[in-house]
matplotlib code that plots the C-alpha trace (Angstrom):
import matplotlib.pyplot as plt

x = [31.6, 28.7, 29.2, 26.2, 26.7, 26.7, 23.9, 24.2, 20.6, 20.0, 17.0, 13.5, 10.9, 7.6, 5.8, 8.0, 6.1, 4.7, 6.5, 8.2, 7.7, 9.4, 9.4, 9.4, 13.0, 14.0, 14.8, 13.4, 12.4, 11.7, 11.4, 14.0, 12.9, 12.6, 14.8, 13.9, 16.4, 16.8, 18.1, 19.4, 18.7, 21.2, 24.2, 22.7, 23.5, 21.8, 22.4, 20.5, 19.2, 16.5, 16.4, 13.7, 11.1, 11.0, 8.8, 8.9, 7.9, 4.7, 4.3, 6.4, 5.2, 7.1, 5.6, 4.2, 6.5, 4.4, 4.0, 5.9, 8.7, 11.1, 12.8, 9.5, 8.2, 11.1, 10.8, 12.2, 12.8, 9.8, 8.9, 6.3, 6.8, 4.5, 5.2, 3.3, 2.9, 0.9, 3.8, 4.1, 7.3, 7.6, 11.2, 13.5, 15.5, 18.3, 19.1, 18.1, 16.0, 12.3, 9.9, 7.0, 6.3, 2.8, 0.7, -2.9, -2.7, -0.8, -2.8, -0.6, -0.5, -2.1, -1.9, -0.6, -1.4, -0.4, -3.2, -2.6, -6.0, -4.9, -1.9, -1.6, -1.5, 0.9, 1.2, -2.0, -1.5, -4.3, -3.5, -5.4, -4.9, -5.9, -8.6, -10.9, -9.7, -9.1, -7.3, -6.3, -3.1, -1.3, 2.1, 4.1, 2.7, 1.4, -2.1, -5.1, -7.6, -10.3, -10.9, -13.4, -14.1, -15.9, -18.1, -16.0, -12.3, -10.6, -7.5, -6.4, -7.8, -7.4, -7.9, -9.3, -6.6, -9.1, -11.5, -10.0, -13.4, -13.7, -12.1, -12.5, -11.8, -11.3, -12.9, -12.9, -16.3, -17.0, -15.8, -16.7, -17.1, -16.9, -17.8, -17.7, -14.1, -13.0, -10.1, -12.4, -14.4, -14.7, -17.0, -20.5, -21.7, -20.4, -20.1, -21.8, -21.1, -20.5, -20.5, -19.0, -21.3, -21.6, -24.4, -24.7, -25.0, -28.7, -29.0, -29.5, -27.3, -28.3, -27.4, -29.7, -26.9, -26.1, -23.3, -21.0, -19.8, -17.0, -14.5, -15.1, -14.4, -11.1, -12.7, -14.9, -13.1, -15.3, -18.4, -16.8, -17.8, -21.4, -21.4, -20.0, -22.4, -22.3, -25.0, -25.6, -25.6, -29.3, -30.2, -30.3, -27.1, -28.6, -30.4, -31.1, -28.6, -25.9, -22.6, -20.5, -16.9, -14.6, -12.9, -10.6, -8.7, -8.4, -4.7, -4.9, -7.2, -5.9, -7.4, -6.1, -4.3, -4.9, -8.7, -11.3, -13.2, -11.7, -10.8, -8.6, -9.4, -6.7, -7.3, -4.6, -5.9, -8.0, -8.1, -11.3, -11.6, -14.7, -16.2, -17.1, -19.2, -21.7, -21.1, -20.2, -17.3, -15.9, -13.0, -12.0, -9.3, -8.0, -4.7, -4.1, -4.1, -0.3, 0.5, 1.9, -0.5, -0.6, 1.1, 0.8, -0.1, 1.1, -1.1, 0.8, -0.2, 1.2, -0.4, -3.1, -0.5, -0.4, 2.9, 2.1, 4.2, 3.8, 4.7, 7.7, 9.3, 8.5, 7.2, 4.6, 3.7, 0.1, -1.0, -4.6, -5.4, -5.0, -7.9, -6.7, -9.8, -11.4, -15.2, -15.7, -14.0, -15.8, -17.4, -21.0, -20.3, -17.8, -18.8, -18.2, -16.6, -18.7, -15.8, -15.0, -15.1, -14.1, -14.0, -11.2, -8.7, -5.1, -2.5, 0.8, 3.7, 6.8, 7.9, 11.0, 13.0, 11.8, 13.8, 15.3, 14.1, 15.0, 12.4, 12.9, 12.9, 9.7, 8.8, 8.3, 8.0, 7.3, 7.8, 7.7, 9.5, 6.9, 8.6, 9.6, 7.5, 10.1, 12.1, 10.9, 12.3, 11.8, 12.4, 13.1, 12.8, 16.5, 17.3, 18.3, 17.0, 16.7, 16.3, 14.7, 14.6, 12.1, 13.9, 12.1, 12.4, 10.7, 7.3, 8.0, 4.8, 4.6, 2.4, 0.2, -1.0, -2.7, -5.1, -7.7, -7.3, -9.7, -7.7, -4.4, -5.8, -7.2, -4.1, -1.6, -0.7, -2.7, -0.9, 1.9, 2.9, 4.5, 5.4, 6.8, 10.3, 11.9, 11.6, 12.4, 14.6, 13.2, 12.9, 9.3, 6.8, 4.7, 7.6, 7.4, 3.7, 1.1, -2.3, -5.0, -7.4, -6.2, -7.7, -8.6, -5.2, -3.7, -0.5, 2.3, 2.7, 5.2, 8.6, 9.8, 9.8, 12.3, 13.0, 16.7, 18.2, 20.3, 21.3, 21.2, 22.1, 23.0, 22.4, 23.9, 22.9, 20.8, 21.8, 25.3, 27.5, 30.7, 32.3, 35.9, 37.1, 40.1, 43.3, 42.9, 43.8, 47.5, 49.8, 51.4, 48.1, 46.5, 46.6, 45.2, 43.0, 39.4, 37.1, 36.3, 34.4, 34.1, 31.0, 30.6, 27.2, 25.3, 25.5, 29.3, 30.0, 32.0, 30.8, 33.1, 31.4, 32.8, 31.6, 32.0, 29.4, 27.7, 28.2, 29.1, 32.5, 33.3, 31.6, 33.4, 31.6, 34.1, 32.1, 28.8, 28.3, 28.2, 31.3, 31.9, 35.4, 37.9, 40.8, 41.6, 45.1, 43.9, -35.0, -37.0, -39.7, -37.3, -35.7, -39.0, -39.9, -36.6, -37.0, -40.4, -38.7, -35.9, -38.5, -40.0, -39.0, -36.0, -36.0, -39.3, -39.3, -42.1, -40.3, -37.0, -38.8, -40.4, -37.1, -35.3, -38.1, -37.9, -34.1, -34.3, -36.7, -34.5, -31.5, -33.5, -34.6, -31.0, -30.6, -27.9, -26.5, -30.0, -30.7, -27.3, -27.9, -31.2, -29.7, -26.9, -29.7, -31.1, -27.7, -27.7, -24.2, -23.3, -26.3, -25.3, -21.8, -23.2, -25.4, -22.4, -20.3, -23.1, -23.3, -19.5, -18.8, -16.1, -14.0, -17.1, -18.1, -14.6, -14.7, -18.2, -17.1, -14.1, -16.2, -19.3, -18.8, -17.0, -13.9, -15.5, -18.1, -15.5, -13.2, -16.1, -16.6, -12.8, -12.7, -15.3, -13.3, -10.1, -11.9, -13.0, -9.5, -8.0, -10.3, -9.0, -11.4, -10.2, -6.5, -5.5, -3.7, -1.3, -4.1, -5.6, -2.4, -2.5, -6.1, -4.8, -2.0, -4.5, -6.4, -3.2, -3.6, 0.1, -0.3, -2.6, -0.3, 2.5, 0.3, -0.9, 2.7, 3.7, 0.7, 1.6, 5.3, 6.6, 9.2, 11.4, 8.7, 7.5, 11.0, 11.6, 8.2, 8.8, 12.1, 10.5, 7.9, 10.6, 12.5, 9.6, 8.6, 6.0, 6.9, 5.2, 6.7, 3.4, 2.1, 3.9, 2.2, 3.4, 6.9, 7.0, 5.8, 8.5, 11.2, 9.8, 9.8, 13.4, 14.6, 13.1, 14.4, 17.9, 17.7, 16.7, 19.6, 22.0, 20.9, 21.8, 25.3, 24.6, 26.2, 26.3, 22.6, 21.8, 23.6, 21.9, 18.4, 19.4, 20.4, 17.0, 15.2, 15.8, 15.9, 14.7, 17.8, 20.4, 20.3, 20.7, 23.7, 25.3, 25.0, 26.6, 29.6, 30.2]
y = [-10.1, -11.8, -12.3, -12.8, -15.7, -15.2, -17.2, -17.8, -18.1, -21.0, -22.7, -21.8, -24.1, -24.6, -22.8, -19.7, -18.9, -15.4, -14.7, -11.5, -7.8, -4.6, -1.8, 2.0, 2.1, 0.2, -3.1, -6.5, -9.2, -12.7, -16.1, -18.8, -22.0, -20.9, -17.8, -14.2, -12.7, -8.9, -8.0, -4.6, -4.2, -1.3, -3.3, -6.7, -8.4, -9.9, -7.5, -9.3, -12.8, -13.2, -16.6, -17.5, -19.5, -23.2, -23.8, -22.4, -18.7, -18.2, -14.4, -11.3, -7.7, -4.5, -2.0, 1.2, 4.2, 7.0, 8.8, 11.4, 10.1, 11.8, 11.1, 10.6, 8.1, 6.8, 4.9, 1.4, -1.1, -3.2, -6.4, -9.0, -12.6, -15.7, -19.4, -22.6, -23.3, -20.1, -18.3, -14.5, -12.7, -8.9, -7.9, -4.9, -5.5, -3.0, -4.9, -8.3, -8.9, -9.8, -7.2, -9.5, -13.2, -14.6, -17.3, -18.5, -22.2, -24.1, -22.7, -21.6, -17.9, -17.2, -13.4, -10.4, -6.7, -3.6, -1.1, 2.6, 4.0, 6.5, 8.7, 7.7, 4.0, 2.2, -1.3, -3.0, -6.2, -8.1, -11.8, -14.5, -18.0, -21.2, -22.1, -19.2, -17.1, -13.4, -11.9, -8.4, -8.2, -5.5, -6.1, -4.4, -6.4, -9.6, -8.9, -10.3, -7.5, -9.5, -12.6, -13.4, -16.9, -17.4, -20.3, -21.1, -21.5, -18.2, -18.1, -14.5, -11.0, -7.5, -4.1, -1.2, 1.4, 4.2, 2.9, 1.0, -0.4, -2.4, -5.8, -8.4, -12.1, -14.8, -18.1, -21.3, -20.8, -17.0, -13.6, -12.3, -8.5, -6.9, -3.2, -2.9, -3.7, -1.7, -1.8, -1.5, -4.7, -7.7, -7.5, -8.3, -9.6, -12.5, -10.3, -10.3, -13.2, -12.6, -15.3, -14.9, -16.4, -16.3, -17.3, -20.8, -22.2, -21.6, -18.2, -15.3, -12.2, -8.6, -8.5, -11.5, -14.0, -17.1, -17.1, -20.1, -21.9, -20.8, -22.5, -19.9, -16.9, -16.2, -16.6, -13.5, -11.1, -8.2, -9.9, -11.2, -8.1, -8.5, -12.2, -11.5, -10.7, -10.6, -12.5, -12.0, -15.0, -14.8, -15.6, -19.2, -20.2, -23.0, -20.8, -22.2, -21.1, -20.0, -21.6, -20.6, -19.6, -21.7, -19.5, -22.3, -21.2, -17.6, -16.7, -13.3, -10.7, -7.1, -3.6, -1.0, 1.7, 4.2, 3.8, 3.9, 0.7, -1.2, -4.8, -6.9, -10.7, -12.7, -16.0, -18.1, -16.8, -13.8, -10.6, -9.0, -5.7, -5.3, -2.0, -3.0, 0.1, -0.7, -4.5, -4.7, -5.8, -2.8, -4.4, -7.9, -9.1, -12.5, -13.9, -15.2, -18.9, -19.2, -16.7, -18.1, -17.9, -15.3, -15.9, -12.5, -8.9, -5.8, -2.7, 0.6, 3.5, 6.5, 5.6, 3.0, 0.5, -3.3, -5.2, -8.7, -11.8, -14.8, -18.4, -18.3, -15.6, -12.6, -9.4, -7.4, -3.8, -3.0, 0.7, 2.0, 3.4, 7.2, 9.1, 11.4, 13.6, 14.1, 13.8, 15.8, 18.8, 18.5, 21.7, 21.7, 23.3, 20.6, 17.3, 14.4, 11.3, 8.2, 6.0, 8.2, 6.0, 6.0, 2.2, 0.7, -0.9, -1.9, -1.8, -3.7, -1.2, -3.4, -6.9, -8.3, -11.3, -14.8, -16.8, -20.2, -22.0, -25.6, -28.2, -27.9, -24.0, -22.1, -18.4, -17.8, -14.0, -10.9, -7.4, -3.8, -0.8, 1.1, 4.5, 4.6, 1.7, 1.4, -1.4, -5.0, -8.1, -11.7, -14.4, -17.9, -21.1, -21.9, -18.7, -16.4, -12.8, -10.9, -7.1, -5.4, -1.7, 0.1, 2.5, 5.2, 8.9, 11.6, 12.8, 16.0, 17.7, 20.0, 18.9, 21.9, 20.5, 17.6, 19.9, 22.5, 26.1, 25.7, 22.7, 24.7, 27.6, 25.4, 23.2, 26.1, 27.9, 31.0, 34.2, 32.5, 32.2, 28.8, 27.4, 24.2, 25.8, 23.4, 19.8, 16.8, 14.0, 10.8, 8.8, 7.6, 5.9, 9.1, 10.9, 8.7, 7.9, 10.7, 10.3, 8.6, 11.6, 15.1, 18.6, 18.0, 18.7, 16.1, 14.9, 13.2, 9.5, 8.4, 7.2, 3.6, 1.5, -1.3, -3.7, -4.0, -6.5, -4.5, -7.0, -10.7, -12.4, -16.0, -18.3, -21.6, -24.3, -27.1, -29.3, -28.4, -31.5, -30.1, -26.8, -25.7, -22.4, -20.5, -20.3, -18.2, -14.6, -14.1, -11.2, -12.1, -12.1, -9.1, -6.8, -9.2, -11.5, -12.2, -14.5, -16.9, -20.2, -22.8, -25.0, -28.2, -29.0, -32.0, -30.8, -31.0, -27.3, -25.4, -22.0, -19.5, -16.9, -13.9, -14.2, -10.5, -9.6, -12.9, -12.4, -15.2, -14.3, -17.4, -20.6, -23.5, -26.3, -29.2, -32.5, -33.9, -35.7, -34.7, -33.1, -35.1, -33.8, -31.2, -29.4, -25.7, -24.8, -20.9, -2.7, -2.0, 0.4, 3.1, 2.9, 3.5, 6.3, 8.1, 7.5, 9.4, 12.3, 12.4, 12.7, 15.9, 19.4, 20.1, 23.8, 24.6, 25.5, 23.0, 20.0, 20.9, 21.1, 17.8, 16.1, 17.6, 16.4, 12.8, 12.9, 13.9, 11.0, 8.6, 9.7, 9.5, 5.9, 4.8, 5.1, 7.7, 7.1, 7.4, 10.7, 12.1, 11.3, 13.2, 16.2, 16.3, 16.1, 19.5, 21.1, 20.8, 19.4, 21.4, 19.9, 16.4, 16.9, 17.9, 14.9, 12.6, 14.2, 13.9, 10.2, 9.7, 9.4, 12.0, 10.9, 10.6, 14.1, 15.4, 13.6, 15.0, 18.5, 18.5, 17.3, 19.5, 22.5, 25.8, 26.7, 28.5, 25.7, 23.1, 24.8, 24.8, 21.1, 20.5, 22.7, 20.5, 17.4, 19.0, 19.7, 16.0, 14.7, 17.0, 15.9, 13.8, 11.0, 10.7, 11.6, 11.9, 15.3, 14.1, 13.5, 16.9, 18.6, 16.9, 18.2, 21.7, 21.3, 20.4, 23.6, 25.7, 26.9, 26.9, 29.3, 26.9, 24.0, 25.7, 26.6, 23.0, 21.6, 24.0, 23.1, 19.4, 20.2, 18.8, 21.5, 19.6, 19.2, 22.8, 24.2, 22.2, 23.1, 26.8, 26.4, 24.6, 27.4, 30.0, 28.0, 27.8, 31.4, 31.4, 33.2, 34.9, 38.4, 40.2, 38.7, 39.7, 36.9, 34.3, 35.7, 35.4, 31.8, 31.0, 32.4, 30.3, 27.1, 27.7, 28.4, 25.2, 23.2, 24.7, 23.7, 20.1, 19.9, 21.2, 18.3, 15.9, 17.4, 18.8, 22.2, 23.4, 23.0, 24.3, 27.5, 27.8, 27.6, 29.7, 32.5, 32.2, 32.5, 36.3, 37.6, 34.3, 32.6, 35.0, 33.7, 30.1, 31.1, 33.0, 29.8, 27.7, 30.0, 30.6]
z = [25.0, 23.2, 19.5, 17.2, 14.8, 11.1, 9.4, 5.6, 4.2, 1.9, 0.2, 1.5, 3.1, 1.3, 4.2, 3.6, 0.4, 0.7, 3.9, 2.7, 3.1, 1.9, 4.5, 4.0, 5.3, 2.2, 4.0, 2.9, 5.4, 4.4, 6.1, 5.5, 7.3, 11.0, 10.6, 9.5, 7.2, 6.8, 3.4, 2.2, -1.6, -1.8, -0.6, -1.8, 1.5, 4.5, 7.4, 10.2, 11.0, 13.6, 15.2, 17.7, 15.8, 16.1, 13.0, 9.5, 9.2, 7.3, 7.4, 8.1, 8.3, 8.9, 11.4, 10.1, 10.3, 8.9, 12.3, 14.3, 16.4, 18.8, 22.1, 23.9, 21.3, 19.3, 16.1, 16.1, 13.3, 14.4, 12.6, 13.2, 12.2, 12.5, 12.0, 11.3, 15.0, 15.7, 17.3, 16.7, 17.5, 17.4, 16.9, 17.4, 14.2, 15.1, 18.3, 17.0, 20.1, 20.5, 22.0, 22.5, 22.0, 22.0, 20.3, 19.8, 20.5, 17.8, 14.9, 12.0, 11.2, 7.8, 7.6, 9.5, 9.3, 11.4, 12.1, 11.9, 12.7, 15.4, 15.9, 19.6, 19.0, 16.7, 18.4, 17.2, 15.1, 13.4, 12.9, 11.0, 12.5, 10.8, 10.1, 10.8, 13.8, 13.6, 16.6, 17.5, 19.5, 21.4, 19.9, 22.6, 25.5, 23.8, 25.1, 23.2, 22.8, 21.1, 19.1, 16.3, 15.0, 11.7, 10.6, 7.5, 6.8, 6.0, 3.7, 3.9, 4.5, 3.0, 4.7, 2.8, 2.9, 2.6, 5.3, 8.2, 9.3, 6.0, 5.8, 3.1, 3.8, 1.2, 2.1, 0.1, -1.6, -1.3, -0.3, 3.2, 3.6, 7.1, 7.5, 11.4, 12.1, 15.2, 17.6, 20.6, 20.1, 17.8, 14.8, 15.9, 12.5, 10.5, 7.5, 4.1, 1.7, -2.0, -4.6, -8.0, -10.7, -14.4, -16.8, -18.1, -21.6, -22.3, -20.7, -23.1, -22.5, -22.7, -26.4, -27.2, -27.9, -26.0, -23.4, -23.2, -20.1, -17.8, -20.1, -22.8, -20.6, -22.3, -25.8, -25.4, -23.1, -24.1, -22.6, -19.5, -17.5, -18.5, -17.4, -13.9, -11.0, -7.3, -5.3, -1.6, 0.7, 1.4, -2.3, -3.6, -5.3, -7.4, -10.0, -13.4, -16.0, -13.5, -12.4, -9.5, -10.1, -7.9, -5.4, -4.6, -7.8, -6.4, -5.9, -4.3, -2.8, -2.5, -2.5, -5.0, -3.1, -6.0, -6.2, -3.5, -2.7, -5.6, -4.8, -7.1, -7.3, -9.0, -10.7, -12.6, -16.0, -15.2, -13.2, -11.9, -10.1, -7.9, -6.6, -3.1, -2.6, -5.5, -5.4, -9.1, -11.2, -13.0, -14.9, -16.1, -18.4, -19.3, -20.6, -24.0, -24.5, -24.9, -22.1, -18.8, -15.8, -13.1, -9.8, -8.0, -8.7, -6.8, -7.3, -7.1, -4.9, -6.9, -10.2, -11.3, -12.3, -11.9, -11.5, -12.6, -11.9, -14.2, -13.6, -16.0, -13.8, -16.1, -14.8, -16.8, -16.0, -16.9, -16.7, -16.8, -20.2, -20.2, -21.7, -24.5, -24.4, -21.0, -21.4, -18.2, -19.8, -23.1, -24.4, -25.4, -28.9, -29.7, -31.2, -28.9, -30.4, -30.5, -29.3, -26.3, -23.2, -19.5, -19.2, -17.0, -19.4, -18.4, -21.2, -21.2, -21.0, -20.6, -19.8, -18.2, -19.4, -18.4, -15.9, -16.4, -13.4, -12.6, -11.9, -8.1, -8.1, -7.5, -7.1, -3.4, -3.2, -5.2, -3.7, -4.9, -3.2, -1.3, -1.7, -5.4, -6.8, -9.5, -7.9, -7.8, -6.1, -6.9, -4.2, -5.5, -3.5, -3.9, -1.9, -4.7, -4.7, -8.0, -8.1, -11.1, -11.8, -14.1, -16.4, -18.2, -19.1, -17.1, -18.3, -20.2, -19.2, -16.2, -13.3, -13.7, -17.0, -15.2, -13.3, -14.1, -13.1, -10.2, -8.9, -9.2, -7.3, -4.5, -4.1, -4.1, -0.9, -0.1, -1.2, -3.2, -6.9, -7.0, -10.4, -11.8, -12.3, -9.8, -11.0, -8.8, -10.1, -11.5, -8.4, -8.3, -10.6, -10.6, -12.3, -15.5, -15.8, -16.0, -14.2, -16.3, -16.2, -16.8, -17.2, -20.8, -22.4, -24.7, -23.1, -24.9, -24.6, -22.0, -23.1, -23.5, -20.4, -19.7, -16.8, -16.0, -13.5, -11.2, -8.5, -7.5, -4.2, -4.3, -1.3, -0.1, -2.5, -1.0, 0.5, 1.7, 2.3, 3.9, 4.9, 5.4, 7.0, 5.8, 7.9, 11.1, 11.6, 12.6, 12.8, 9.5, 7.5, 9.3, 6.3, 3.8, 5.9, 4.8, 6.7, 3.8, 4.1, 1.4, 1.2, -0.8, -2.3, -3.5, -7.1, -7.2, -6.8, -4.2, -3.0, -1.3, 1.0, 2.8, 6.4, 7.1, 4.5, 3.8, 0.0, -2.4, -3.8, -5.9, -7.1, -8.8, -10.6, -10.1, -10.1, -11.3, -8.1, -4.4, -2.8, 0.4, 1.4, 0.3, 1.9, 1.4, 0.5, 1.5, -1.5, -4.8, -3.7, -2.7, -6.2, -7.9, -5.5, -6.2, -10.0, -9.8, -8.0, -10.5, -13.3, -11.8, -12.7, -10.5, -11.2, -9.5, -5.8, -4.9, -6.4, -4.7, -1.4, -1.9, -3.0, 0.0, 2.4, 0.9, 1.1, 4.8, 5.5, 3.7, 5.8, 9.0, 8.1, 7.8, 4.0, 4.0, 0.5, -1.2, 0.7, -0.2, -3.9, -3.9, -2.2, -4.8, -7.5, -6.4, -5.9, -2.1, -1.9, 1.2, 3.1, 1.8, 3.1, 6.5, 6.7, 5.8, 8.5, 11.1, 10.4, 10.6, 6.9, 7.0, 4.0, 1.8, 2.8, 1.8, -1.5, -2.3, -1.3, -3.6, -6.5, -6.1, -3.9, -4.5, -2.6, 0.5, 1.0, 0.5, 3.0, 5.5, 5.1, 5.5, 8.6, 10.4, 9.3, 10.7, 14.0, 14.2, 13.4, 16.0, 18.8, 21.7, 20.9, 17.3, 17.8, 14.1, 14.1, 11.5, 9.1, 10.0, 9.0, 5.6, 5.1, 5.9, 3.4, 0.7, 1.4, 1.2, 4.9, 5.6, 8.6, 10.3, 9.5, 11.3, 14.3, 14.6, 14.4, 17.1, 19.3, 18.9, 19.9, 16.6, 16.5, 14.0, 11.5, 12.0, 11.5, 8.3, 7.0, 7.4, 5.7, 2.8, 2.5, 2.3, -0.3, -2.6, -2.4, 0.4, 3.6, 6.6, 6.3, 6.4, 9.7, 12.9, 14.8, 12.4, 12.3, 16.1, 15.8, 13.2, 15.5, 18.4, 16.3, 15.0, 18.5, 19.9, 16.9, 17.4, 21.1, 20.0, 17.6, 20.3, 22.5, 19.8, 19.5, 16.0, 16.6, 13.0, 12.1, 15.6, 14.9, 11.5, 13.0, 16.0, 13.6, 12.0, 15.3, 15.7, 19.2, 20.6, 19.3, 20.6, 24.1, 22.8, 20.6, 23.5, 25.6, 22.8, 22.3, 26.0]

ax = plt.figure().add_subplot(projection="3d")
ax.plot(x, y, z, "-o")
ax.set_aspect("equal")
plt.show()
């Protein structure tokens, strides 16, 4: 019998900073010297220690799990970890064994990211090796698919969550933007460089006043946005009256998962949000003079919320300012307010208590629960883990108040009358914060928010000097035995740990010195040309034909965005969506269709997108199902799940439809399909040994389930 040793985590190495990740299965992984610790925030204990690295871990990343898994393709607790020697290990966390082990020389691993671009492939891992090497690995076999070396040192990268072909890399002097990332081959270009610059002392601003140097950025936060520009690499940097912002002070580069193409750039005293599609800064805010500097920011996915960590250990939640009167639903006969604005402004909602950190303690990690986004975790260099929970009341407004009548009709299932009578419990961030833009109705302000510390895990104090184990297990102490170990520290304290759980049960401060021994007693022309066309009379047939001809020529010459804009100008949104789909911009076509087209035309655009996603070349059937759900085509969702042989999801989906008032009683073909799905799912549950749920779904399968039930009871 092979016994796995119990490892008690202690203080962290300086290279372990940032080596932490919170998975969708609610488990936290972090690096502790050359070990990888798996921490369960629910039980507040370390449940697994992975030991194979010979150098300090620099990065850990949980594998994606948002895909269908069954017996043929089971889901494993897969984790990738990299160290300062360039070694990458892919783990099966449940078994505690490595799946693959590979390395790119002895170059330290700077960043890791799992790719989820296709439903048929979930084992691709992008790794950034020092100083400027980007490698795509097959994480199951350890095979290098391609390698890309850049001309400058790269510090980290960020993938666009809405467009997997867009990657942004942070260098020492600029930001590098790549738009041709692919799993088939390495990027051909070296990317586009962007410099952050601001006006100098003698340069006049747009309002006619002089703008001060970079040191005065916090003194005039309202004009900070006007002073920030983005210059391409081909333009000269040494312009008169301009100074380059030092990117060496940049702390973080991350895309906002709640907004398309928005990239957050974090500096110690300032936050800037860049729109990478239009190459402009759309938001910027600075800290007050007496406020502690930023360390890290986590943008939330469910709502446009920023969780900000400061150097004093406090956490501040900033939420995008909600517009009380939506200007897009403003009636013509009403008088519009002069101060109505759609500017991006983040307001402070709540703040946690500050931490009392010693001189040797540093903040090494900051995580947010990916499912609820209401739980936060702080990882301190001395090994402690602090768990914070955001407490707030549920938003008292029904979800239907957030949408217009057209949106409600489109998003509801076809032929159903679903209401908001059934409310879910307060489990997510979206349950307590309304969206920033609503259907024009004035919503009540959300309730009071508060951060509450709900858990703390202590580690072995550094450095330990001695350890004594409790008396061994015997027949006399069998009923009361606990495997306790006492550890003496250099600060004069004694810590008592329970080895069965790894939890600190007692701590005694005995001396001021070290404990050494103890005994237990127990281009410009195109812009002008388009401006001339915009100035024409758009209502006339001749001008519309001319504008459409120019738009077609622009698209044919490679200027797709400009041509689409002209087509939208003359209300040819359907043609614009078709051009976008022809040139492979499927997500932009879907967004444009939802914003400009009526429901039949929008459904036609979505139908073509669904066919593209379902093709064998694309292999994104799961995403196609989500598109069908957004259209309310529940019949086709069930048919696609059945064709993909996802009988478990199909049966549970039909069960959810019936629970919320949508059934298939008026369609004999769909009733037969529901019976088939329930019968197959009952057979699947029977194979797992789950007799009771198998009988339940067998009874719902009609005639097709009788034979199965007879076999179960025979």
